[in-house]
C-alpha positions in Angstrom: -67.9 -18.2 11.7 -67.9 -16.6 8.3 -64.5 -16.9 6.7 -63.3 -13.8 4.8 -59.9 -12.9 3.3 -57.6 -10.9 5.6 -58.1 -7.1 5.7 -56.5 -5.6 2.6 -56.7 -8.8 0.6 -59.4 -9.9 -1.9 -60.6 -12.7 -4.1 -61.0 -12.3 -7.9 -64.1 -14.1 -9.2 -64.2 -15.6 -12.7 -65.6 -12.6 -14.7 -63.2 -10.2 -13.1 -60.3 -12.6 -13.8 -61.4 -12.8 -17.5 -61.7 -9.0 -17.7 -58.3 -8.3 -16.1 -56.7 -11.0 -18.2 -58.1 -9.3 -21.3 -56.4 -6.0 -20.2 -53.1 -7.8 -19.4 -53.0 -9.8 -22.6 -53.4 -6.7 -24.7 -50.7 -4.8 -22.8 -48.3 -7.8 -23.2 -49.1 -7.9 -27.0 -48.2 -4.2 -27.3 -45.0 -4.7 -25.3 -44.1 -7.5 -27.6 -44.8 -5.5 -30.8 -42.3 -2.9 -29.5 -39.6 -5.6 -29.0 -39.9 -6.1 -25.2 -39.2 -9.5 -23.6 -40.9 -10.6 -20.5 -38.9 -11.1 -17.3 -40.1 -12.7 -14.0 -38.4 -11.7 -10.8 -38.8 -12.9 -7.3 -41.7 -11.8 -5.2 -39.4 -11.8 -2.2 -36.4 -9.5 -2.1 -33.8 -8.4 0.4 -35.1 -5.3 2.1 -31.8 -3.5 1.3 -32.4 -4.2 -2.4 -35.9 -2.7 -2.3 -34.8 0.4 -0.4 -31.5 1.0 -2.3 -33.1 3.0 -5.1 -34.4 5.6 -2.7 -38.0 5.7 -4.2 -39.6 3.3 -1.6 -40.7 4.4 1.8 -39.7 1.9 4.5 -43.2 1.9 5.9 -44.8 0.7 2.7 -42.8 -2.5 2.5 -44.5 -5.6 3.9 -41.6 -7.2 5.8 -41.2 -10.9 6.4 -39.3 -12.6 9.2 -35.6 -12.0 9.7 -33.3 -14.3 7.7 -29.8 -15.2 8.9 -28.5 -13.1 6.0 -30.8 -10.1 6.4 -34.3 -8.8 6.3 -36.7 -9.9 3.6 -39.7 -8.1 2.2 -42.4 -8.4 -0.5 -41.7 -6.3 -3.5 -43.8 -3.1 -3.6 -42.8 -2.4 -7.2 -40.7 -4.1 -10.0 -38.1 -1.6 -11.1 -35.6 -2.3 -8.3 -35.8 -6.1 -8.9 -35.4 -5.8 -12.6 -32.5 -3.4 -12.2 -30.8 -5.9 -9.8 -31.4 -8.8 -12.2 -30.1 -6.8 -15.2 -26.7 -5.8 -13.8 -26.1 -9.1 -11.9 -27.6 -11.8 -14.0 -27.7 -10.4 -17.6 -24.2 -9.0 -18.0 -23.7 -11.0 -21.2 -26.9 -9.6 -22.8 -26.4 -7.1 -25.6 -27.7 -3.6 -25.0 -30.1 -2.0 -24.8 -32.3 -4.3 -22.8 -36.0 -4.1 -23.4 -37.8 -5.9 -20.6 -41.5 -6.1 -19.7 -43.5 -7.7 -16.9 -46.9 -8.6 -15.4 -46.8 -9.2 -11.7 -48.4 -8.7 -8.3 -46.9 -6.2 -5.8 -47.6 -5.6 -2.2 -47.7 -2.4 -0.1 -48.7 -1.5 3.4 -51.4 1.2 3.2 -50.7 4.6 4.7 -51.1 5.1 8.5 -54.8 5.3 9.5 -56.0 3.4 6.4 -56.4 -0.1 7.9 -58.2 -2.4 5.5 -57.0 -0.7 2.3 -55.8 -3.0 -0.4 -52.4 -4.6 0.1 -51.9 -6.6 -3.1 -51.9 -4.9 -6.5 -51.3 -6.0 -10.1 -49.0 -4.2 -12.5 -47.8 -4.4 -16.0 -44.9 -2.3 -17.3 -41.6 -2.1 -19.1 -38.0 -1.1 -18.4 -35.7 0.2 -21.2 -32.2 -0.2 -19.7 -28.7 0.9 -20.9 -30.3 3.5 -23.2 -30.2 7.2 -22.7 -31.2 10.1 -24.9 -34.2 11.7 -26.4 -35.0 8.8 -28.8 -35.3 6.4 -25.9 -37.5 8.9 -24.0 -39.7 9.2 -27.1 -40.0 5.4 -27.5 -41.3 5.1 -23.9 -43.9 7.9 -24.2 -45.2 6.6 -27.5 -45.3 3.1 -26.1 -47.5 4.4 -23.2 -49.7 6.1 -25.7 -50.0 3.0 -27.7 -51.1 1.0 -24.6 -53.8 3.5 -23.8 -55.0 3.5 -27.4 -55.1 -0.3 -27.7 -57.1 -0.5 -24.5 -59.4 2.4 -25.7 -59.0 4.2 -22.4 -61.6 7.0 -22.2 -59.8 10.4 -22.6 -56.4 8.8 -22.1 -53.5 11.3 -21.8 -50.0 11.7 -20.5 -48.9 14.3 -18.0 -45.2 15.0 -18.5 -42.6 16.7 -16.3 -38.8 17.0 -16.3 -37.2 16.4 -12.9 -33.9 17.9 -13.8 -35.5 21.1 -15.2 -37.8 21.4 -12.2 -34.8 21.0 -9.8 -33.1 23.8 -11.7 -36.1 26.0 -11.4 -36.1 25.4 -7.7 -32.4 26.1 -7.2 -32.7 29.9 -6.4 -34.7 29.0 -3.2 -32.6 28.7 0.0 -32.3 25.0 0.9 -34.9 24.7 3.8 -37.4 26.8 1.8 -36.6 24.8 -1.4 -37.7 21.6 0.4 -40.9 23.2 1.5 -41.7 24.5 -2.0 -40.9 21.1 -3.5 -43.2 19.4 -1.0 -46.1 21.8 -1.8 -45.6 21.2 -5.6 -45.6 17.4 -5.1 -48.8 17.6 -2.9 -50.5 20.3 -5.1 -50.9 22.4 -2.0 -51.2 26.0 -3.4 -52.5 27.5 -0.1 -49.4 26.4 1.9 -47.1 27.4 -1.0 -48.5 30.9 -1.1 -48.0 31.4 2.6 -44.5 30.1 3.1 -41.9 32.4 4.6 -40.3 33.9 1.5 -37.3 36.3 1.9 -38.7 38.5 -0.9 -41.7 38.8 -3.2 -39.6 37.7 -6.2 -39.2 34.2 -4.9 -42.8 34.0 -3.9 -43.8 34.9 -7.5 -41.4 32.3 -8.8 -43.0 29.7 -6.6 -46.5 30.6 -7.9 -45.2 30.4 -11.4 -43.8 26.9 -10.8 -47.1 25.8 -9.5 -48.8 26.9 -12.7 -46.3 25.6 -15.2 -48.7 23.2 -16.8 -50.6 23.1 -20.1 -49.9 22.8 -23.8 -46.2 22.0 -24.2 -45.3 25.0 -26.4 -47.1 27.4 -24.1 -45.3 26.1 -21.0 -41.9 26.1 -22.7 -42.4 29.7 -23.8 -42.8 30.7 -20.1 -39.6 28.9 -19.1 -37.3 30.3 -21.8 -36.9 33.7 -20.0 -36.2 32.2 -16.5 -32.7 32.0 -15.1 -31.5 28.3 -15.3 -28.3 26.6 -14.3 -26.3 24.5 -16.8 -28.3 21.4 -15.9 -31.5 23.2 -16.3 -30.5 24.6 -19.7 -29.5 21.1 -20.9 -32.8 19.6 -19.6 -34.8 22.4 -21.3 -33.0 21.7 -24.7 -33.6 18.0 -24.3 -37.3 18.6 -23.5 -37.7 20.8 -26.6 -36.1 18.1 -28.8 -38.3 15.4 -27.2 -41.5 17.5 -27.9 -40.4 18.0 -31.6 -39.6 14.3 -32.1 -42.9 13.2 -30.5 -44.9 15.7 -32.5 -43.2 14.7 -35.8 -43.7 10.9 -35.2 -47.1 10.3 -33.7 -48.7 13.4 -32.3 -52.2 12.3 -33.4 -52.2 9.3 -31.0 -50.7 11.1 -28.0 -52.6 13.6 -25.9 -49.8 15.3 -23.9 -49.9 17.9 -21.1 -46.6 19.4 -20.0 -46.5 19.9 -16.2 -43.2 21.2 -14.8 -44.7 21.2 -11.3 -44.8 17.4 -11.5 -42.2 16.2 -9.1 -41.7 13.7 -6.4 -40.5 14.4 -2.8 -37.4 12.1 -3.4 -34.6 12.3 -6.0 -35.3 9.0 -7.8 -35.9 10.4 -11.3 -33.2 12.2 -13.2 -35.0 13.2 -16.4 -38.5 13.1 -17.7 -41.3 11.9 -15.4 -44.9 11.2 -16.4 -48.3 9.9 -15.4 -50.8 8.2 -17.5 -54.3 9.5 -16.9 -57.8 8.3 -17.9 -61.3 9.5 -17.1 -64.5 7.8 -16.3 -67.7 9.1 -14.7 -66.2 12.5 -14.6 -63.4 11.2 -12.4 -59.7 11.4 -13.4 -57.7 8.2 -12.6 -53.9 7.8 -12.4 -53.4 4.7 -14.5 -49.7 4.5 -14.2 -46.4 6.4 -14.0 -42.8 6.3 -14.9 -39.7 8.2 -15.8 -36.0 8.3 -16.3 -33.7 7.0 -13.6 -30.1 7.2 -14.7 -28.5 6.5 -11.3 -30.4 3.4 -10.3 -28.5 0.7 -12.1 -25.3 1.8 -10.5 -26.8 1.1 -7.1 -27.0 -2.6 -7.9 -23.9 -3.0 -10.1 -21.1 -4.9 -8.4 -18.7 -2.0 -9.3 -21.3 0.7 -8.9 -21.1 1.4 -12.6 -24.0 3.8 -13.6 -26.0 3.3 -16.7 -29.2 5.0 -18.0 -32.7 3.5 -17.7 -36.3 4.5 -18.2 -39.6 2.7 -17.7 -43.2 2.8 -16.5 -45.7 0.7 -14.7 -49.5 0.6 -15.3 -51.9 -0.3 -12.5 -54.3 -3.1 -13.5 -56.8 -2.1 -10.9 -57.1 1.5 -12.2 -57.2 0.4 -15.8 -60.0 -2.0 -14.9 -61.9 0.6 -13.0 -61.6 3.0 -15.9 -62.8 0.4 -18.5 -65.5 -1.2 -16.3 -68.3 1.4 -17.2 -67.6 0.9 -20.9 -68.6 -2.0 -23.1 -65.0 -2.7 -24.1 -64.3 -5.5 -21.5 -65.7 -9.0 -22.0 -69.1 -9.2 -20.3 -69.2 -12.9 -19.5 -66.6 -15.6 -18.6 -65.7 -18.0 -21.4 -68.8 -20.1 -22.2 -68.8 -23.9 -22.4 -69.2 -24.9 -26.1 -70.3 -28.5 -25.6 -71.9 -30.4 -22.8 -71.6 -34.2 -23.2 -74.2 -36.3 -21.3 -74.3 -40.1 -20.6 -77.9 -41.4 -20.9 -76.9 -44.3 -18.7 -74.2 -45.0 -16.1 -72.6 -47.6 -18.3 -71.9 -45.0 -20.9 -69.8 -42.8 -18.8 -66.5 -44.0 -20.3 -67.8 -43.3 -23.8 -68.9 -39.8 -22.6 -65.3 -39.1 -21.5 -63.9 -40.3 -24.7 -66.3 -38.3 -26.9 -65.6 -35.1 -24.9 -61.9 -35.6 -25.3 -62.3 -36.2 -29.1 -64.1 -32.8 -29.3 -61.3 -31.1 -27.5 -58.7 -32.6 -29.8 -60.7 -31.7 -32.9 -60.5 -28.0 -32.0 -58.1 -26.9 -29.3 -60.0 -23.8 -28.3 -63.3 -25.6 -27.8 -64.5 -25.7 -24.2 -66.1 -29.1 -23.5 -67.6 -30.3 -20.2 -69.3 -33.5 -19.2 -72.5 -33.8 -17.2 -71.8 -35.4 -13.8 -75.1 -37.1 -13.5 -78.0 -37.1 -11.1 -80.1 -34.6 -13.1 -83.1 -35.1 -15.3 -83.0 -34.2 -19.0 -85.0 -31.0 -18.3 -82.7 -30.0 -15.5 -79.7 -30.4 -17.8 -81.4 -28.3 -20.5 -82.2 -25.6 -17.9 -78.6 -25.6 -16.7 -77.4 -25.3 -20.3 -79.7 -22.3 -21.0 -78.6 -20.5 -17.8 -75.0 -20.9 -18.7 -75.1 -20.2 -22.4 -74.3 -23.7 -23.5 -75.5 -24.1 -27.1 -74.6 -27.7 -27.9 -75.6 -30.8 -26.0 -74.4 -34.3 -26.9 -76.4 -37.3 -25.6 -74.4 -40.5 -25.5 -76.9 -43.4 -26.1 -76.7 -47.0 -25.0 -75.1 -48.0 -28.3 -72.6 -45.2 -27.7 -73.9 -43.2 -30.6 -74.1 -39.5 -30.0 -77.2 -37.4 -30.5 -76.4 -33.7 -30.9 -79.0 -31.2 -29.7 -78.5 -27.5 -30.4 -80.2 -25.0 -28.0 
């Protein structure tokens, strides 16, 4: 029998581990530069905790056995867990809270996709107890900085505004509104065009909504003349202020497309929503997503006290796939710097001691010992194949002879 990992699981071999660690280390360095502190939450959560925010489909959660106190599940994302920890365990922390993470998450694949990946790796941030345009700008510019530091090919951000889009949808009767919203979320123009509209004016409005994407100023100019409720007007003004602030601070490093058709089928986000995009081999990849969720913290607060929050997550698998065709990632695992060999069995203790002395002399040196039963030529062949440049032969008198390859 050939043993393989379970369907949907996979092993990471040394080179892939090194390359993904390279990505993760750079992201964590950027997060740290922006003042974010790392938090580690439990891999296992109460199912009620995971579902409370309203953004997680029940079918996507990998559930564990029933516990006497309730049903447990593996986290499919980190925002719910961090929100729970922030309002229950960090009440004495001063505000705002800037938290970052690197973690694995687990999701059931969609129905009919047996064998699809179950375990994913994410890195991201949550900026909690901070509302307003300035906090939104910080998050967008932080995403842009991450894409820039990783040198993502053609990296850009697609930005929407959930409150504004909801206002633009408000003239539609409720059942039709849900259908239009679903078509926008699925980018299904054919179905959108053929819905049962009570009049041609609403049909034209739906078509306009579908095409409200492009350069921010051009899109905003189309929205100005549309009828908006008070929430929509406030969202529009905030969005204009955000665009002005971003452009004045760091426009050269941020490629931004405004897309007011960008919307989810659930009411999780309350303000800006966005996706980070990269391109490789003429294929666009969604590298991450995020947005503002000003109702979520109240779900977990003991007194249901609401507070603003905004964050994003980046998918390590997609970042890796985007960078793999480039020469940016490390191309080999870390090489061994020194190989220490005992010429005779009685010199093995001296070999161990010499190797340890090399490690202490320079902490980052990688030093291995030869484990014997190979000829001198076999040892040299092994060293050549593995990029080892320095051999140390320990003689009978315990004197080292250094050989450089």
